[in-house]
C-alpha positions in Angstrom: 16.4 -9.0 -6.9 13.0 -7.3 -7.3 12.1 -5.5 -10.4 12.8 -1.7 -10.1 10.3 0.5 -12.0 11.5 3.6 -13.8 11.4 6.7 -11.5 8.7 8.4 -13.6 6.5 5.3 -13.3 7.1 5.1 -9.5 6.5 8.8 -9.1 3.2 8.7 -11.1 1.9 5.7 -9.0 2.9 7.3 -5.7 1.3 10.6 -6.7 -1.9 8.8 -7.6 -2.0 6.7 -4.4 -1.2 9.6 -2.1 -3.5 12.1 -4.0 -6.5 9.9 -4.8 -6.3 7.0 -2.4 -5.1 8.4 1.0 -7.9 6.5 2.8 -6.8 3.3 1.1 -3.2 3.9 2.2 -4.5 4.1 5.8 -6.7 1.1 5.5 -3.7 -1.0 4.1 -1.5 0.2 6.9 -4.0 -0.7 9.6 -4.5 -4.1 8.2 -0.9 -5.1 7.6 1.2 -3.3 10.2 2.3 -5.1 13.3 -0.3 -5.2 16.0 -0.1 -2.4 18.5 -2.3 -0.6 21.1 -1.2 2.6 19.5 -3.4 3.5 16.5 -2.0 4.3 13.1 -3.0 7.9 12.3 -1.3 8.5 8.9 0.0 6.4 6.0 1.7 7.6 2.9 3.0 5.3 0.1 6.7 6.1 -0.3 8.0 3.5 -2.7 7.3 0.3 -4.6 9.2 -2.3 -6.5 8.4 -5.7 -8.1 8.0 -7.4 -4.7 5.7 -4.9 -2.9 4.8 -1.5 -1.7 6.3 0.7 1.0 4.4 3.1 3.3 5.5 5.5 5.9 3.0 5.1 8.7 2.7 7.2 11.9 1.7 6.1 15.4 1.6 8.6 18.2 3.6 11.0 16.0 6.4 8.5 15.4 6.9 7.5 11.8 7.9 3.9 10.8 8.3 2.0 7.6 5.8 -0.6 6.5 6.6 -2.9 3.6 3.8 -5.1 2.3 4.4 -7.8 -0.4 2.2 -8.0 -3.4 -0.5 -10.6 -2.8 0.0 -12.2 -6.2 3.8 -12.4 -6.0 6.5 -10.5 -7.8 5.6 -8.3 -10.7 7.6 -6.6 -13.5 5.0 -4.6 -15.5 3.3 -1.3 -14.6 -0.3 -2.6 -15.2 0.3 -5.3 -12.6 0.8 -2.6 -9.9 -2.9 -1.6 -10.1 -4.0 -5.2 -9.9 -1.8 -5.8 -6.8 -2.8 -2.6 -5.0 -6.5 -3.5 -5.6 -5.8 -6.9 -4.2 -4.0 -5.4 -1.2 -7.1 -3.1 -0.6 -9.5 -6.1 -0.9 -7.3 -8.2 1.5 -7.2 -5.2 4.0 -10.9 -4.9 3.9 -11.4 -8.6 4.5 -8.8 -8.6 7.4 -10.5 -5.6 9.0 -14.1 -6.9 8.4 -15.0 -4.1 6.1 -17.0 -4.2 2.8 -14.8 -3.2 -0.1 -16.1 -0.7 -2.6 -16.6 -1.9 -6.2 -13.7 -1.5 -8.6 -14.1 0.0 -12.0 
């Protein structure tokens, strides 16, 4: 059973990801969604737990759910979420052949 973060923690993380990292959400979706000739045009992080993140992605106006496991495995502490999202971003850049931006 994956760790379930408190609703306020999840809400804060989702707000940050969707408010400040919308481009990263799209990059993660394009890297980890199933292959398709239909491009992904939108991606919003909708949930997360100790095993991974969940995004609602859109192709040709049709939404679908994408669940991506954390690269480092299961987590149970809030600070680990940032580490795992950064790792997902870096892995997405590598998979798509893009240069990742530096992390603070």
